[in-house]
FIKOLZA-1660 file (N, C-alpha, C; in steps of 0.1 Angstrom, whole numbers, plus 5000, padded with zeros to 4 digits):
% residues 102
   i   px   py   pz ch aa at
   1 6090 3764 1218  A  M  N
   1 6086 3778 1217  A  M CA
   1 6098 3786 1210  A  M  C
   2 6110 3783 1214  A  Q  N
   2 6121 3790 1208  A  Q CA
   2 6122 3788 1193  A  Q  C
   3 6119 3776 1188  A  K  N
   3 6119 3773 1174  A  K CA
   3 6108 3781 1166  A  K  C
   4 6097 3783 1173  A  I  N
   4 6086 3791 1167  A  I CA
   4 6091 3806 1165  A  I  C
   5 6097 3811 1175  A  L  N
   5 6102 3825 1174  A  L CA
   5 6113 3826 1164  A  L  C
   6 6121 3816 1162  A  E  N
   6 6131 3817 1152  A  E CA
   6 6125 3816 1138  A  E  C
   7 6115 3808 1136  A  L  N
   7 6109 3807 1123  A  L CA
   7 6101 3819 1120  A  L  C
   8 6095 3825 1130  A  D  N
   8 6087 3838 1128  A  D CA
   8 6097 3849 1124  A  D  C
   9 6109 3850 1130  A  A  N
   9 6118 3860 1126  A  A CA
   9 6123 3857 1112  A  A  C
  10 6125 3845 1108  A  E  N
  10 6130 3841 1095  A  E CA
  10 6119 3845 1085  A  E  C
  11 6107 3842 1088  A  L  N
  11 6095 3845 1079  A  L CA
  11 6095 3861 1077  A  L  C
  12 6096 3868 1088  A  A  N
  12 6096 3883 1086  A  A CA
  12 6107 3888 1077  A  A  C
  13 6119 3882 1078  A  L  N
  13 6130 3886 1070  A  L CA
  13 6127 3882 1055  A  L  C
  14 6121 3871 1053  A  I  N
  14 6118 3867 1039  A  I CA
  14 6107 3876 1033  A  I  C
  15 6097 3879 1041  A  E  N
  15 6086 3888 1036  A  E CA
  15 6092 3902 1033  A  E  C
  16 6101 3907 1041  A  T  N
  16 6108 3920 1038  A  T CA
  16 6115 3919 1025  A  T  C
  17 6123 3908 1023  A  Q  N
  17 6130 3907 1011  A  Q CA
  17 6121 3906 0998  A  Q  C
  18 6110 3899 1000  A  I  N
  18 6100 3898 0989  A  I CA
  18 6095 3912 0986  A  I  C
  19 6091 3919 0996  A  N  N
  19 6085 3932 0994  A  N CA
  19 6095 3942 0988  A  N  C
  20 6108 3941 0991  A  Q  N
  20 6118 3949 0985  A  Q CA
  20 6120 3946 0971  A  Q  C
  21 6120 3933 0967  A  K  N
  21 6121 3929 0953  A  K CA
  21 6109 3934 0945  A  K  C
  22 6097 3933 0951  A  C  N
  22 6085 3938 0944  A  C CA
  22 6086 3953 0940  A  C  C
  23 6092 3960 0949  A  L  N
  23 6093 3975 0947  A  L CA
  23 6103 3978 0936  A  L  C
  24 6112 3968 0932  A  E  N
  24 6121 3970 0921  A  E CA
  24 6115 3969 0908  A  E  C
  25 6103 3963 0908  A  I  N
  25 6095 3961 0895  A  I CA
  25 6089 3974 0891  A  I  C
  26 6091 3978 0878  A  P  N
  26 6085 3990 0873  A  P CA
  26 6070 3991 0876  A  P  C
  27 6065 4002 0879  A  H  N
  27 6051 4006 0881  A  H CA
  27 6045 4000 0894  A  H  C
  28 6052 3993 0902  A  T  N
  28 6046 3988 0914  A  T CA
  28 6043 3999 0924  A  T  C
  29 6050 4010 0923  A  D  N
  29 6048 4021 0931  A  D CA
  29 6034 4027 0929  A  D  C
  30 6029 4026 0916  A  K  N
  30 6016 4031 0913  A  K CA
  30 6005 4022 0919  A  K  C
  31 6008 4009 0919  A  V  N
  31 5998 4000 0925  A  V CA
  31 5997 4003 0940  A  V  C
  32 6008 4006 0947  A  L  N
  32 6008 4009 0961  A  L CA
  32 6000 4022 0964  A  L  C
  33 5998 4030 0954  A  E  N
  33 5990 4043 0956  A  E CA
  33 5975 4040 0957  A  E  C
  34 5971 4028 0954  A  I  N
  34 5957 4024 0955  A  I CA
  34 5954 4022 0970  A  I  C
  35 5944 4029 0975  A  C  N
  35 5940 4028 0989  A  C CA
  35 5937 4013 0992  A  C  C
  36 5943 4008 1003  A  G  N
  36 5940 3995 1008  A  G CA
  36 5950 3985 1003  A  G  C
  37 5959 3989 0994  A  I  N
  37 5969 3980 0989  A  I CA
  37 5982 3983 0996  A  I  C
  38 5987 3973 1003  A  G  N
  38 6000 3974 1010  A  G CA
  38 6011 3965 1003  A  G  C
  39 6022 3965 1009  A  E  N
  39 6033 3957 1003  A  E CA
  39 6030 3942 1003  A  E  C
  40 6024 3937 1013  A  N  N
  40 6021 3922 1013  A  N CA
  40 6010 3919 1002  A  N  C
  41 6000 3927 1001  A  T  N
  41 5990 3925 0990  A  T CA
  41 5997 3926 0976  A  T  C
  42 6005 3936 0975  A  L  N
  42 6012 3938 0962  A  L CA
  42 6021 3926 0959  A  L  C
  43 6028 3920 0968  A  S  N
  43 6036 3908 0966  A  S CA
  43 6027 3897 0961  A  S  C
  44 6016 3895 0967  A  G  N
  44 6006 3885 0962  A  G CA
  44 6001 3887 0948  A  G  C
  45 5998 3900 0945  A  M  N
  45 5993 3904 0932  A  M CA
  45 6003 3901 0921  A  M  C
  46 6016 3905 0924  A  V  N
  46 6026 3903 0914  A  V CA
  46 6029 3889 0912  A  V  C
  47 6028 3881 0923  A  A  N
  47 6030 3866 0922  A  A CA
  47 6020 3860 0913  A  A  C
  48 6008 3865 0914  A  E  N
  48 5996 3859 0906  A  E CA
  48 5996 3865 0891  A  E  C
  49 5999 3877 0890  A  M  N
  49 5998 3884 0877  A  M CA
  49 6011 3884 0868  A  M  C
  50 6022 3883 0874  A  G  N
  50 6034 3884 0867  A  G CA
  50 6038 3898 0864  A  G  C
  51 6043 3901 0852  A  D  N
  51 6047 3914 0848  A  D CA
  51 6035 3924 0847  A  D  C
  52 6034 3934 0856  A  I  N
  52 6023 3943 0856  A  I CA
  52 6025 3954 0845  A  I  C
  53 6037 3955 0840  A  S  N
  53 6039 3966 0830  A  S CA
  53 6031 3962 0817  A  S  C
  54 6026 3950 0815  A  R  N
  54 6019 3947 0803  A  R CA
  54 6005 3953 0803  A  R  C
  55 6001 3958 0815  A  F  N
  55 5987 3965 0816  A  F CA
  55 5988 3979 0812  A  F  C
  56 5978 3984 0805  A  D  N
  56 5978 3998 0800  A  D CA
  56 5972 4007 0811  A  D  C
  57 5964 4002 0819  A  D  N
  57 5956 4010 0829  A  D CA
  57 5955 4003 0842  A  D  C
  58 5956 4011 0853  A  V  N
  58 5955 4005 0866  A  V CA
  58 5941 3998 0868  A  V  C
  59 5931 4002 0861  A  K  N
  59 5918 3996 0862  A  K CA
  59 5919 3981 0857  A  K  C
  60 5927 3978 0848  A  E  N
  60 5929 3964 0843  A  E CA
  60 5935 3956 0855  A  E  C
  61 5945 3962 0862  A  I  N
  61 5951 3955 0873  A  I CA
  61 5940 3952 0884  A  I  C
  62 5932 3962 0887  A  Q  N
  62 5921 3961 0897  A  Q CA
  62 5912 3950 0893  A  Q  C
  63 5908 3950 0880  A  K  N
  63 5899 3940 0875  A  K CA
  63 5904 3926 0877  A  K  C
  64 5917 3924 0872  A  L  N
  64 5923 3911 0873  A  L CA
  64 5925 3906 0887  A  L  C
  65 5928 3915 0896  A  S  N
  65 5930 3912 0910  A  S CA
  65 5917 3909 0918  A  S  C
  66 5906 3912 0911  A  G  N
  66 5893 3910 0918  A  G CA
  66 5889 3922 0927  A  G  C
  67 5896 3933 0926  A  L  N
  67 5893 3945 0934  A  L CA
  67 5884 3954 0926  A  L  C
  68 5872 3956 0931  A  G  N
  68 5863 3965 0925  A  G CA
  68 5864 3978 0932  A  G  C
  69 5876 3985 0931  A  L  N
  69 5878 3997 0938  A  L CA
  69 5872 4009 0931  A  L  C
  70 5864 4016 0938  A  V  N
  70 5859 4029 0933  A  V CA
  70 5860 4039 0944  A  V  C
  71 5860 4051 0940  A  A  N
  71 5861 4062 0950  A  A CA
  71 5848 4062 0958  A  A  C
  72 5849 4061 0971  A  A  N
  72 5838 4061 0980  A  A CA
  72 5834 4076 0984  A  A  C
  73 5823 4080 0979  A  V  N
  73 5818 4093 0983  A  V CA
  73 5804 4091 0990  A  V  C
  74 5803 4096 1003  A  P  N
  74 5791 4094 1010  A  P CA
  74 5779 4100 1002  A  P  C
  75 5767 4093 1004  A  A  N
  75 5755 4097 0997  A  A CA
  75 5751 4112 1001  A  A  C
  76 5754 4116 1013  A  S  N
  76 5751 4129 1017  A  S CA
  76 5758 4140 1008  A  S  C
  77 5770 4137 1004  A  I  N
  77 5777 4146 0995  A  I CA
  77 5771 4146 0981  A  I  C
  78 5767 4135 0976  A  R  N
  78 5761 4134 0963  A  R CA
  78 5747 4140 0962  A  R  C
  79 5740 4139 0973  A  V  N
  79 5726 4144 0972  A  V CA
  79 5724 4159 0975  A  V  C
  80 5731 4163 0985  A  K  N
  80 5730 4177 0989  A  K CA
  80 5741 4185 0984  A  K  C
  81 5739 4197 0978  A  P  N
  81 5750 4205 0974  A  P CA
  81 5756 4212 0986  A  P  C
  82 5768 4208 0989  A  R  N
  82 5775 4214 1000  A  R CA
  82 5790 4212 0998  A  R  C
  83 5798 4217 1007  A  S  N
  83 5812 4216 1006  A  S CA
  83 5817 4202 1004  A  S  C
  84 5826 4199 0995  A  V  N
  84 5831 4186 0993  A  V CA
  84 5837 4180 1005  A  V  C
  85 5843 4188 1013  A  T  N
  85 5851 4182 1025  A  T CA
  85 5842 4181 1037  A  T  C
  86 5830 4185 1036  A  E  N
  86 5821 4184 1048  A  E CA
  86 5817 4170 1050  A  E  C
  87 5820 4164 1062  A  G  N
  87 5816 4151 1065  A  G CA
  87 5825 4140 1059  A  G  C
  88 5836 4144 1053  A  V  N
  88 5845 4135 1047  A  V CA
  88 5859 4136 1054  A  V  C
  89 5865 4126 1058  A  S  N
  89 5878 4127 1065  A  S CA
  89 5889 4130 1054  A  S  C
  90 5900 4135 1059  A  A  N
  90 5911 4139 1050  A  A CA
  90 5917 4126 1043  A  A  C
  91 5916 4115 1050  A  S  N
  91 5921 4103 1043  A  S CA
  91 5912 4098 1032  A  S  C
  92 5899 4101 1033  A  D  N
  92 5890 4097 1022  A  D CA
  92 5893 4106 1010  A  D  C
  93 5895 4119 1013  A  I  N
  93 5898 4128 1002  A  I CA
  93 5911 4125 0995  A  I  C
  94 5921 4121 1003  A  G  N
  94 5934 4117 0997  A  G CA
  94 5932 4105 0989  A  G  C
  95 5925 4095 0993  A  C  N
  95 5922 4083 0986  A  C CA
  95 5915 4086 0973  A  C  C
  96 5905 4094 0974  A  F  N
  96 5897 4098 0962  A  F CA
  96 5906 4105 0952  A  F  C
  97 5915 4114 0956  A  R  N
  97 5923 4121 0947  A  R CA
  97 5933 4112 0940  A  R  C
  98 5940 4103 0948  A  R  N
  98 5949 4094 0943  A  R CA
  98 5943 4084 0933  A  R  C
  99 5931 4080 0936  A  Q  N
  99 5924 4071 0927  A  Q CA
  99 5921 4077 0913  A  Q  C
 100 5918 4090 0913  A  N  N
 100 5914 4097 0901  A  N CA
 100 5927 4101 0893  A  N  C
 101 5938 4102 0900  A  Q  N
 101 5951 4105 0893  A  Q CA
 101 5956 4093 0886  A  Q  C
 102 5953 4081 0890  A  L  N
 102 5959 4069 0884  A  L CA
 102 5952 4067 0871  A  L  C
% end
């Protein structure tokens, strides 16, 4: 059991180091702005794609990574004319805004 705990701590340290190295790569901060993408996911994406600065648009990164990310707007907002924030959480609005800024 002690060996498992030691290996788990070592793995956590390695993951932290990998995540820190990924953040040193230009433009990775923009990828982290995509809702649902965290440091571990970013590390995997960078490992698979290589240099992300070769992409002109974040949509190319999304496509290559297999992420079909679109801003989710409830049907009730699209159908009925009413306040944009009605029925939408603050995190949904923030995610929608960040998505459209990229």
